[in-house]
Every structure is written in C-alpha cells, then in structure tokens.
N, CA, C and O atoms as CSV, one atom per row, in Angstrom:
chain,resi,resn,atom,element,x,y,z
A,1,MET,N,N,74.224,9.990,-17.309
A,1,MET,CA,C,73.231,10.176,-18.341
A,1,MET,C,C,72.975,8.874,-19.091
A,1,MET,O,O,71.825,8.508,-19.329
A,2,LYS,N,N,74.046,8.175,-19.462
A,2,LYS,CA,C,73.910,6.935,-20.194
A,2,LYS,C,C,73.228,5.870,-19.353
A,2,LYS,O,O,72.411,5.103,-19.862
A,3,THR,N,N,73.562,5.819,-18.053
A,3,THR,CA,C,72.958,4.844,-17.155
A,3,THR,C,C,71.475,5.125,-16.980
A,3,THR,O,O,70.669,4.195,-16.948
A,4,SER,N,N,71.111,6.372,-16.867
A,4,SER,CA,C,69.709,6.755,-16.713
A,4,SER,C,C,68.896,6.364,-17.943
A,4,SER,O,O,67.786,5.848,-17.814
A,5,ARG,N,N,69.428,6.600,-19.104
A,5,ARG,CA,C,68.727,6.248,-20.346
A,5,ARG,C,C,68.578,4.732,-20.461
A,5,ARG,O,O,67.528,4.244,-20.878
A,6,ARG,N,N,69.606,3.996,-20.099
A,6,ARG,CA,C,69.559,2.538,-20.164
A,6,ARG,C,C,68.531,1.988,-19.179
A,6,ARG,O,O,67.789,1.062,-19.508
A,7,LEU,N,N,68.485,2.553,-17.978
A,7,LEU,CA,C,67.524,2.128,-16.968
A,7,LEU,C,C,66.095,2.422,-17.419
A,7,LEU,O,O,65.198,1.604,-17.213
A,8,THR,N,N,65.885,3.563,-18.021
A,8,THR,CA,C,64.559,3.921,-18.523
A,8,THR,C,C,64.125,2.975,-19.632
A,8,THR,O,O,62.978,2.529,-19.651
A,9,LEU,N,N,65.019,2.667,-20.547
A,9,LEU,CA,C,64.706,1.758,-21.637
A,9,LEU,C,C,64.391,0.363,-21.113
A,9,LEU,O,O,63.428,-0.263,-21.554
A,10,CYS,N,N,65.190,-0.123,-20.182
A,10,CYS,CA,C,64.963,-1.447,-19.599
A,10,CYS,C,C,63.615,-1.496,-18.879
A,10,CYS,O,O,62.886,-2.482,-18.982
A,11,SER,N,N,63.293,-0.438,-18.157
A,11,SER,CA,C,62.012,-0.372,-17.448
A,11,SER,C,C,60.846,-0.385,-18.428
A,11,SER,O,O,59.847,-1.069,-18.204
A,12,ALA,N,N,60.975,0.371,-19.509
A,12,ALA,CA,C,59.908,0.419,-20.506
A,12,ALA,C,C,59.695,-0.937,-21.162
A,12,ALA,O,O,58.554,-1.333,-21.401
A,13,VAL,N,N,60.768,-1.650,-21.455
A,13,VAL,CA,C,60.665,-2.980,-22.061
A,13,VAL,C,C,60.005,-3.956,-21.089
A,13,VAL,O,O,59.166,-4.761,-21.495
A,14,CYS,N,N,60.373,-3.892,-19.821
A,14,CYS,CA,C,59.776,-4.780,-18.816
A,14,CYS,C,C,58.283,-4.498,-18.645
A,14,CYS,O,O,57.485,-5.431,-18.557
A,15,VAL,N,N,57.910,-3.248,-18.601
A,15,VAL,CA,C,56.498,-2.883,-18.460
A,15,VAL,C,C,55.706,-3.352,-19.682
A,15,VAL,O,O,54.594,-3.862,-19.541
A,16,ALA,N,N,56.267,-3.185,-20.864
A,16,ALA,CA,C,55.582,-3.623,-22.083
A,16,ALA,C,C,55.401,-5.136,-22.091
A,16,ALA,O,O,54.336,-5.628,-22.463
A,17,ALA,N,N,56.421,-5.874,-21.687
A,17,ALA,CA,C,56.324,-7.337,-21.656
A,17,ALA,C,C,55.278,-7.801,-20.646
A,17,ALA,O,O,54.493,-8.704,-20.931
A,18,LEU,N,N,55.270,-7.193,-19.483
A,18,LEU,CA,C,54.275,-7.562,-18.479
A,18,LEU,C,C,52.867,-7.191,-18.928
A,18,LEU,O,O,51.918,-7.931,-18.670
A,19,SER,N,N,52.729,-6.069,-19.586
A,19,SER,CA,C,51.415,-5.643,-20.068
A,19,SER,C,C,50.879,-6.604,-21.118
A,19,SER,O,O,49.693,-6.936,-21.109
A,20,LEU,N,N,51.736,-7.050,-22.013
A,20,LEU,CA,C,51.297,-7.976,-23.050
A,20,LEU,C,C,50.937,-9.336,-22.473
A,20,LEU,O,O,49.989,-9.969,-22.935
A,21,SER,N,N,51.670,-9.790,-21.482
A,21,SER,CA,C,51.354,-11.086,-20.886
A,21,SER,C,C,50.060,-11.021,-20.092
A,21,SER,O,O,49.387,-12.041,-19.941
A,22,ALA,N,N,49.698,-9.866,-19.587
A,22,ALA,CA,C,48.447,-9.717,-18.840
A,22,ALA,C,C,47.241,-9.816,-19.765
A,22,ALA,O,O,46.132,-10.076,-19.299
A,23,CYS,N,N,47.431,-9.618,-21.035
A,23,CYS,CA,C,46.322,-9.644,-21.995
A,23,CYS,C,C,46.078,-11.024,-22.586
A,23,CYS,O,O,45.224,-11.160,-23.461
A,24,SER,N,N,46.787,-12.046,-22.147
A,24,SER,CA,C,46.686,-13.353,-22.783
A,24,SER,C,C,45.304,-13.987,-22.631
A,24,SER,O,O,44.892,-14.757,-23.499
A,25,GLY,N,N,44.579,-13.685,-21.556
A,25,GLY,CA,C,43.268,-14.277,-21.361
A,25,GLY,C,C,42.126,-13.410,-21.849
A,25,GLY,O,O,40.962,-13.744,-21.631
A,26,MET,N,N,42.435,-12.308,-22.503
A,26,MET,CA,C,41.397,-11.383,-22.953
A,26,MET,C,C,40.859,-11.788,-24.316
A,26,MET,O,O,41.564,-12.386,-25.130
A,27,SER,N,N,39.594,-11.448,-24.547
A,27,SER,CA,C,39.008,-11.697,-25.863
A,27,SER,C,C,39.534,-10.649,-26.852
A,27,SER,O,O,40.147,-9.657,-26.457
A,28,THR,N,N,39.287,-10.884,-28.111
A,28,THR,CA,C,39.719,-9.940,-29.141
A,28,THR,C,C,39.038,-8.591,-28.954
A,28,THR,O,O,39.662,-7.548,-29.149
A,29,GLN,N,N,37.778,-8.603,-28.583
A,29,GLN,CA,C,37.050,-7.354,-28.377
A,29,GLN,C,C,37.642,-6.581,-27.196
A,29,GLN,O,O,37.757,-5.356,-27.251
A,30,ASP,N,N,38.018,-7.295,-26.123
A,30,ASP,CA,C,38.636,-6.639,-24.971
A,30,ASP,C,C,39.976,-6.014,-25.345
A,30,ASP,O,O,40.290,-4.904,-24.917
A,31,LYS,N,N,40.754,-6.725,-26.137
A,31,LYS,CA,C,42.049,-6.200,-26.575
A,31,LYS,C,C,41.865,-4.961,-27.448
A,31,LYS,O,O,42.596,-3.981,-27.304
A,32,ASN,N,N,40.886,-5.006,-28.355
A,32,ASN,CA,C,40.620,-3.853,-29.211
A,32,ASN,C,C,40.181,-2.648,-28.388
A,32,ASN,O,O,40.555,-1.516,-28.692
A,33,THR,N,N,39.389,-2.891,-27.348
A,33,THR,CA,C,38.952,-1.804,-26.473
A,33,THR,C,C,40.139,-1.181,-25.766
A,33,THR,O,O,40.245,0.043,-25.676
A,34,LEU,N,N,41.025,-2.014,-25.266
A,34,LEU,CA,C,42.212,-1.525,-24.564
A,34,LEU,C,C,43.127,-0.731,-25.494
A,34,LEU,O,O,43.629,0.330,-25.125
A,35,ILE,N,N,43.337,-1.243,-26.677
A,35,ILE,CA,C,44.181,-0.542,-27.656
A,35,ILE,C,C,43.542,0.786,-28.057
A,35,ILE,O,O,44.228,1.803,-28.159
A,36,GLY,N,N,42.238,0.776,-28.281
A,36,GLY,CA,C,41.536,2.003,-28.636
A,36,GLY,C,C,41.596,3.044,-27.531
A,36,GLY,O,O,41.724,4.239,-27.795
A,37,THR,N,N,41.502,2.577,-26.284
A,37,THR,CA,C,41.586,3.499,-25.152
A,37,THR,C,C,42.954,4.164,-25.091
A,37,THR,O,O,43.055,5.376,-24.899
A,38,GLY,N,N,44.001,3.370,-25.254
A,38,GLY,CA,C,45.356,3.930,-25.220
A,38,GLY,C,C,45.610,4.887,-26.363
A,38,GLY,O,O,46.157,5.972,-26.167
A,39,ALA,N,N,45.214,4.486,-27.554
A,39,ALA,CA,C,45.426,5.339,-28.723
A,39,ALA,C,C,44.601,6.623,-28.621
A,39,ALA,O,O,45.071,7.701,-28.984
A,40,GLY,N,N,43.372,6.499,-28.127
A,40,GLY,CA,C,42.525,7.677,-27.968
A,40,GLY,C,C,43.068,8.640,-26.931
A,40,GLY,O,O,42.994,9.856,-27.108
A,41,ALA,N,N,43.618,8.099,-25.839
A,41,ALA,CA,C,44.199,8.956,-24.803
A,41,ALA,C,C,45.390,9.737,-25.345
A,41,ALA,O,O,45.535,10.931,-25.083
A,42,VAL,N,N,46.230,9.059,-26.094
A,42,VAL,CA,C,47.394,9.736,-26.676
A,42,VAL,C,C,46.945,10.792,-27.686
A,42,VAL,O,O,47.441,11.918,-27.674
A,43,ALA,N,N,46.014,10.429,-28.549
A,43,ALA,CA,C,45.538,11.379,-29.555
A,43,ALA,C,C,44.849,12.577,-28.897
A,43,ALA,O,O,45.071,13.719,-29.300
A,44,GLY,N,N,44.023,12.321,-27.896
A,44,GLY,CA,C,43.346,13.409,-27.207
A,44,GLY,C,C,44.315,14.347,-26.518
A,44,GLY,O,O,44.125,15.563,-26.519
A,45,SER,N,N,45.355,13.775,-25.930
A,45,SER,CA,C,46.362,14.588,-25.260
A,45,SER,C,C,47.135,15.447,-26.259
A,45,SER,O,O,47.388,16.626,-26.009
A,46,VAL,N,N,47.503,14.855,-27.377
A,46,VAL,CA,C,48.260,15.591,-28.393
A,46,VAL,C,C,47.412,16.697,-29.011
A,46,VAL,O,O,47.880,17.821,-29.189
A,47,LEU,N,N,46.176,16.378,-29.333
A,47,LEU,CA,C,45.316,17.358,-30.007
A,47,LEU,C,C,44.923,18.523,-29.114
A,47,LEU,O,O,44.661,19.619,-29.609
A,48,THR,N,N,44.879,18.301,-27.793
A,48,THR,CA,C,44.469,19.382,-26.886
A,48,THR,C,C,45.644,19.978,-26.123
A,48,THR,O,O,45.437,20.755,-25.191
A,49,GLY,N,N,46.852,19.636,-26.492
A,49,GLY,CA,C,48.028,20.206,-25.844
A,49,GLY,C,C,48.239,19.711,-24.423
A,49,GLY,O,O,48.766,20.445,-23.588
A,50,GLY,N,N,47.835,18.475,-24.134
A,50,GLY,CA,C,48.062,17.897,-22.811
A,50,GLY,C,C,46.947,18.140,-21.825
A,50,GLY,O,O,47.124,17.900,-20.630
A,51,SER,N,N,45.811,18.606,-22.284
A,51,SER,CA,C,44.670,18.853,-21.411
A,51,SER,C,C,44.160,17.540,-20.818
A,51,SER,O,O,44.047,16.535,-21.520
A,52,THR,N,N,43.855,17.559,-19.531
A,52,THR,CA,C,43.333,16.360,-18.869
A,52,THR,C,C,41.994,15.955,-19.469
A,52,THR,O,O,41.751,14.775,-19.719
A,53,LEU,N,N,41.138,16.922,-19.695
A,53,LEU,CA,C,39.828,16.641,-20.274
A,53,LEU,C,C,39.969,16.052,-21.680
A,53,LEU,O,O,39.234,15.133,-22.041
A,54,GLY,N,N,40.886,16.563,-22.455
A,54,GLY,CA,C,41.123,16.023,-23.793
A,54,GLY,C,C,41.643,14.601,-23.757
A,54,GLY,O,O,41.260,13.773,-24.584
A,55,THR,N,N,42.516,14.314,-22.801
A,55,THR,CA,C,43.066,12.966,-22.661
A,55,THR,C,C,41.980,11.976,-22.261
A,55,THR,O,O,41.863,10.900,-22.847
A,56,VAL,N,N,41.193,12.344,-21.268
A,56,VAL,CA,C,40.113,11.462,-20.802
A,56,VAL,C,C,39.047,11.298,-21.884
A,56,VAL,O,O,38.554,10.192,-22.107
A,57,GLY,N,N,38.697,12.379,-22.545
A,57,GLY,CA,C,37.722,12.295,-23.632
A,57,GLY,C,C,38.215,11.436,-24.778
A,57,GLY,O,O,37.461,10.635,-25.330
A,58,GLY,N,N,39.476,11.601,-25.136
A,58,GLY,CA,C,40.060,10.768,-26.195
A,58,GLY,C,C,40.085,9.309,-25.815
A,58,GLY,O,O,39.833,8.444,-26.654
A,59,ALA,N,N,40.387,9.016,-24.550
A,59,ALA,CA,C,40.393,7.627,-24.081
A,59,ALA,C,C,38.995,7.032,-24.150
A,59,ALA,O,O,38.829,5.878,-24.546
A,60,ALA,N,N,37.990,7.811,-23.769
A,60,ALA,CA,C,36.611,7.320,-23.804
A,60,ALA,C,C,36.160,7.035,-25.235
A,60,ALA,O,O,35.578,5.987,-25.513
A,61,VAL,N,N,36.429,7.962,-26.126
A,61,VAL,CA,C,36.030,7.781,-27.525
A,61,VAL,C,C,36.811,6.628,-28.157
A,61,VAL,O,O,36.234,5.802,-28.864
A,62,GLY,N,N,38.109,6.570,-27.906
A,62,GLY,CA,C,38.927,5.490,-28.457
A,62,GLY,C,C,38.509,4.122,-27.943
A,62,GLY,O,O,38.485,3.149,-28.697
A,63,GLY,N,N,38.181,4.050,-26.660
A,63,GLY,CA,C,37.716,2.783,-26.092
A,63,GLY,C,C,36.409,2.338,-26.710
A,63,GLY,O,O,36.225,1.153,-26.991
A,64,TYR,N,N,35.496,3.278,-26.926
A,64,TYR,CA,C,34.216,2.945,-27.550
A,64,TYR,C,C,34.424,2.456,-28.984
A,64,TYR,O,O,33.846,1.449,-29.395
A,65,VAL,N,N,35.247,3.171,-29.734
A,65,VAL,CA,C,35.501,2.773,-31.126
A,65,VAL,C,C,36.191,1.414,-31.171
A,65,VAL,O,O,35.832,0.564,-31.986
A,66,GLY,N,N,37.177,1.202,-30.304
A,66,GLY,CA,C,37.861,-0.088,-30.261
A,66,GLY,C,C,36.920,-1.222,-29.907
A,66,GLY,O,O,37.060,-2.330,-30.424
A,67,ASN,N,N,35.965,-0.956,-29.033
A,67,ASN,CA,C,34.998,-1.968,-28.632
A,67,ASN,C,C,34.060,-2.314,-29.770
A,67,ASN,O,O,33.656,-3.470,-29.899
A,68,GLN,N,N,33.704,-1.350,-30.593
A,68,GLN,CA,C,32.726,-1.553,-31.654
A,68,GLN,C,C,33.318,-2.100,-32.946
A,68,GLN,O,O,32.575,-2.492,-33.845
A,69,VAL,N,N,34.643,-2.132,-33.053
A,69,VAL,CA,C,35.295,-2.530,-34.305
A,69,VAL,C,C,34.924,-3.941,-34.720
A,69,VAL,O,O,34.686,-4.179,-35.904
A,70,ILE,N,N,34.867,-4.872,-33.803
A,70,ILE,CA,C,34.671,-6.279,-34.150
A,70,ILE,C,C,33.204,-6.691,-34.247
A,70,ILE,O,O,32.904,-7.762,-34.775
A,71,LYS,N,N,32.303,-5.880,-33.758
A,71,LYS,CA,C,30.876,-6.241,-33.798
A,71,LYS,C,C,30.371,-6.258,-35.230
A,71,LYS,O,O,30.842,-5.504,-36.082
A,72,HIS,N,N,29.428,-7.111,-35.471
A,72,HIS,CA,C,28.865,-7.251,-36.827
A,72,HIS,C,C,27.629,-6.412,-36.968
A,72,HIS,O,O,27.012,-6.395,-38.033
C-alpha cells in the first residue's frame, strides 16, 4: 500500500513537471486558455456528478473564458 501511494505521488509530480515545461513557449493567452479548460472540465465534472457531457461542456466554457481573460 505504501509503495503504491509513493509511486502514484512520484508519477503525479513527474507529469506535472513535464506539463509545466511543455508550456514554456506558450503565450499568456494560450496558458490562460489551457488553465481555463482544465478548471472548467473539473468544475463541469463535479457539478454534473461525473457526466461526460458536463465535463466536456465545462472544458469548452472554461477554455473560452480563459481565452478571453486577457483581451482588451
């Protein structure tokens, strides 16, 4: 049990580090869109009890909002 938890934590840290390094060449607007998409997907999933349609809809709305945040 302890080994499994440690392996999961290590994997999550590695994935997070690789994900952040992949964003180094992105513009601020691109980063905001990506963050909005992730946050919207999580929120949509939570609000609809894990519904696929809710997750996809939340990701779409979150991505749009994240994209529009920096525009003047």
